[in-house]
N, C-alpha and C positions, 0 to 999 in steps of 0.2 A: 548924380548921373550914373547909370549902370556901367559896369566895367566893359561889357561887350560893346557898348557904344564908343568907348574910348579907343579900344583896339581896332574896331571897325573903321572909324573915321581916320585913324592914323594909317591903316593899311591902304585904304582907297586913295588917300592923298599921296602916299609913297608910290603906289602903283601908277597913278597919273603922272607923277614925276618921271618914273622909269620909262613909261610910254612916250612922254614928250622928249626925253633925252634920246631915245631910240629913233624917233622920227627925225630929230635934228641930224643924226648920223646918216640917215638914208634919204634925205631930201636931194633933188626935188621930186623924184618919183620913187615909189616903193610898193612892192606887192603886199607888204605888211601894213599898209596904211589903214585899211579898213579894220583889221583886227586890233591894232593899237588904238585906233580912233574909237572903236566900240568900248575898249577898256577905259579910256578917258571919260567918255560919256557916262558909262556905268559908274565910274568912281564919283563923278560930279553929282549924279542923281542920288547915289547912295548917301553921299555926304549931306545933301539937302534933307533927305528923309531922316537921317540920324538926328539932325538939329542939335548938334553938340554945343555945349557951353564952355568948352575948353578955351584957354587964352587964344586970341586971334592969331598970334605970331606962330603958334605951334604947328599949324597945318601948312602954311607956306614954307616953313622950315623943312617939313617932311617932303613936300613937293619938290623943293630945291635939292634936298638930299637924294631923292630918288633919281632926279635927272643927272646929278653928279655921279652917282653909282653907275648909271647906264653908260655915261661917257667914259668913265675910268675903266669900266669893264671891256671897252672896245680896244684898248691898247693891248698889243700882243704880249704874251708872257709865256713862261715855261709851263708846259702842260705835261707833266709826267704822272703816270698812274701810280697810286700808292700800292703798298703790299696787299692791303685788304682788297682793293679793286682788282688787282691781278689774280688774287686767290679766288675771289668771287667769280671772275670771268672763267677761270679754269674749272671751277665747280660747275658752271653752266654748261661747259663743253662736255664734262663727264656725265651730266644728266642727259644730254642729247644722245651720247653713245649708249647709255644705259637704257633709254627708251627703245633704241633700235634693237637691243638684245632681248626684249620681252617678246615672247611668241604670240603676237596678236594674229588672229585669223585673217584679217584684211590687211593688205599691203598699204592701204591709204591711212591706216590708223596712226602709225608712228609719226609720219610727217605732220598730221593734224595736231597730235599731242605736243610735238615740239613747237609748233606755231603758237598754241594756246598757253604753254607753260614756260617757254624760253624766248618766244618772239622770233624764232628762226623759221622763216617761211620758204626757204630755198628748196625744200623737198616736196612742196605741194605741186600737184599737177596743174596745168593751165585750166583744165575744166573745173577743178575745185575752186581755184581763185576766181574764175569767172562766175561761178554759182554764188559765191559769197558776195561778190561785187554787185551783180545784177539784182540780187534779192534784197539789197540794202543791209546785208550782214557783214560788210567789210570791217566794221568796228570790232567784230568778234575776233578777227584775225590780227588786228593791230593791237599788240600788247599795250594795255593801258591800265588806268586806275580801276576799270571794271573788273579785270582779272584778279588783281591783288585784293580788291574788295570782296570778291567771291571766296577767295582763299582765306581771307580774314574771317568771314562769317563761318566758314567751315571749321577753321581752327578754334574759334570761340566756342562753338558747340562741342567740339571734341574735348576742350579743356574744362567745360562747365562742371563735370563730375568732381573736379578737385574741391569744390565747395566754395564758400564765401568767407572763410576765415581770413584774418590779415595775412597769414603766411601763404595761404592759397592764392590770394589776390596778387601778392608779390611774385609768386612763381608764375602765375598766368601772365602777368605783365612782362616779365623777363622773356619768357618763351615767345609771346606774341610779337613783341618789339624786335627781338633778335631775328625771328623768322621773317618778318616783313622787311626788315633792313637787309637781310641776306638775299631775299628774293629781288629787292630793288637793285642791289649791286650786281647780282648775277645776270640780270636781264638788261643791263646797260644803263639803268637809272635815267630813263627818258623823263622829260618834264611832267607828263601826266602820271607816271608811276611814282615819281618823287612827291607829287601833290598828294596822292593816295597814302603814301607812307607817312607824310606829315600829319594827315588826318588821323591815321591810326595812332601815331605817337602822341598827339595832343589829346585825343579821345581817351586813350588808355591811361595817360598821366592824370587827366582830370578824374577818371574813375578811381584810380589808386589813391589819390589825395583827397577824394571826397568833394571836389569842387564841382559846381553846376556845369553841365555840358550844354552849351547853346550852339546850334548849328551855324548861325552866321558868325559867331565869335570864333569857332573853329576854322571856318572858311577864311576869315580875315587874318587870323594868326598864321595859318599855313601860307597864305599869299604873301604876307610880310616877310616871313622867314625865308621862303624860297627866292624871293626877289632880292633880298639882302645878300644871300649867298651866291646867287646866280642871276644877275639882272638881265643878261642877254637871253634868258629863257623866255622872255616876253615875246620874242620874235617867232617862237616855235608855235606852229599851228596846233600841235598837240596840247601845249600849255593853254592856249587861248580857248580851244574847244573844251578842255577839261574843266576850267574854271567857269566858263559860260554854262556848261551843263550843270555844274554844282549850283550855280546861281539860280538856274531854272528850277532845280529840285527844291531848293530852300525857299525861294520866293513865290513861285507859281504853283508848285505841286500841292502845298497845304490848302490852297483855295480850290483847285480842281477836285481834290480828293473829297471835299465836303459836298460836292454836287450830288453824289450818290448817298442818299440817307442811310443812316445806320439801321440795320434790321436785326435779325436773330444773331446769336453769338457766333454761329458758323454760317457765313453768307458767301458762297462761292462767287456769285455774280459781283458782289462788292470787291472781292479779291481781284477779279478780272478788271474791274473799273480802276482800281488802284494801280495795277500794272500799266493800264492804258494811259492813265493820267501821268504816271511817271515818265513814260515814253514821250508823251506830248509835251510835257514841261521841258524836257531836254531838247527836243527838236525846235521848239519855239525860240529858244535862246541860241542854239547852235546852227540852225538852218540857214540864216542869212550869211554867216561866215563860211559855212561849208559850200554854199552855192557860189560865193565869190571866189573861193580858193580852188574848188574842184569842178565848178560848172555843172553840177549835178545835184539832184535831190532824191533821196530814197522814197519812191512813190509808195512802196508797201512797208514802210518802216514800222507801222503799227502792228501789222500782221506778223512781220518778222520778229519783232520783240516779244509779242505775246506768245508765239509758238517756239521760237528758238532760244529765248533766254532761260526758260525753265530747264530745257535740255542741256544747255551749256553749263548751267549751275550744277546739275547732277553729274555731268560729264567731268568737270574739273574736280569735284569732290571724289568721284570714283577713280579718276586718273591719279590723284595724289595718293589715295589709299593704296592703289595698285602698286605704285612706285615704292612706297614705304614698305609694304609687306613683301614685295618681290626682293627688295634690298635685304630684308631680314630672312629671306629664304622660306617664307611661309605663306605666300600668296596663293589662295585657292584658284583653280582654273576657272571657276564660275565668275569670279570677279574680273579676271582678264577678259572673258567673253562679254561680260556686262559692259565694260569700258569700250570694247570694240563695237558692240551693238549701239551704244550711245553715240559714238563717232559716226557710224553709218546713218543713224536716225537724224542727226543734225544735218548732215550733207543732203539727205533725202528730203527733209523738210524745206531747206533752202533751195533745193533744186526745183521743187514744185512751185515755190513762190517766184523764182526767177523765170519760170516758163509762163507765168500769168500774163 
């Protein structure tokens, strides 16, 4: 039996146990019932699909272990920040001060960059927040795995010139994992960002060691590790939406993506369909939970993602480059103006969508 089936089955049974233990703590009524219940159903269905041949006692053991971890995690204990966490938080504060010191032409640019890069939305105007919310782009402001994923892709392309020698791969691995870990700590290590960091860690470790990288295996391993370390994260709506979105990408997107037949080597329309299929896959899996928790559904989510996501990706790459070069004292004025223009363009696009 394939190894990914082993870890996948163990992860979903452990997750079902954690969800069950969490429900026991919150009975008779709980606002988290639907989210936890969805995870239990997803775990059961996935276990059936995997059709594992492991010994029968192993999965009930993981189910019980997950419930035990959830119950044990509920007992109060000392929660003191480590030196690394305090240092990372202080670094996050210095980054925010540094963003304010950059001479951007528009006064709305620094608050938006702080929201996208540090998660601090306190400086955003009410109109900006309203535009993001009404256009269905609120997820762009809620610092999540999306943001660290964009930065990861940017960093990967930046480090690619190092080459593919064993030494270059080790250097790239160390820089990537340290940068992702530092970003995770500096932004508060929310469950969705921790999930993204685990994805990066597992993916980069597999790449470095030459092991096959399977999407569902990475998802299962990250899920198992995160719940072992922090069982109560399962009650976080960010955690639930993050893993449901990833499940949609890994399970539904490959099927939707094939609906548009492959054509020429460069096919812009196929690229548009791939972006649309990705957005639809996420919404199909996260929509019911989002509706239950927030009583709303982003009507124009497809238009928003097709138009705003490319701009957001360019903006974050430009913003990080601006911060690094400005810190080194060699940032050209045109790059600062470009970052400012991308911020204005993003708000302008979402403003048009919100007025539809």
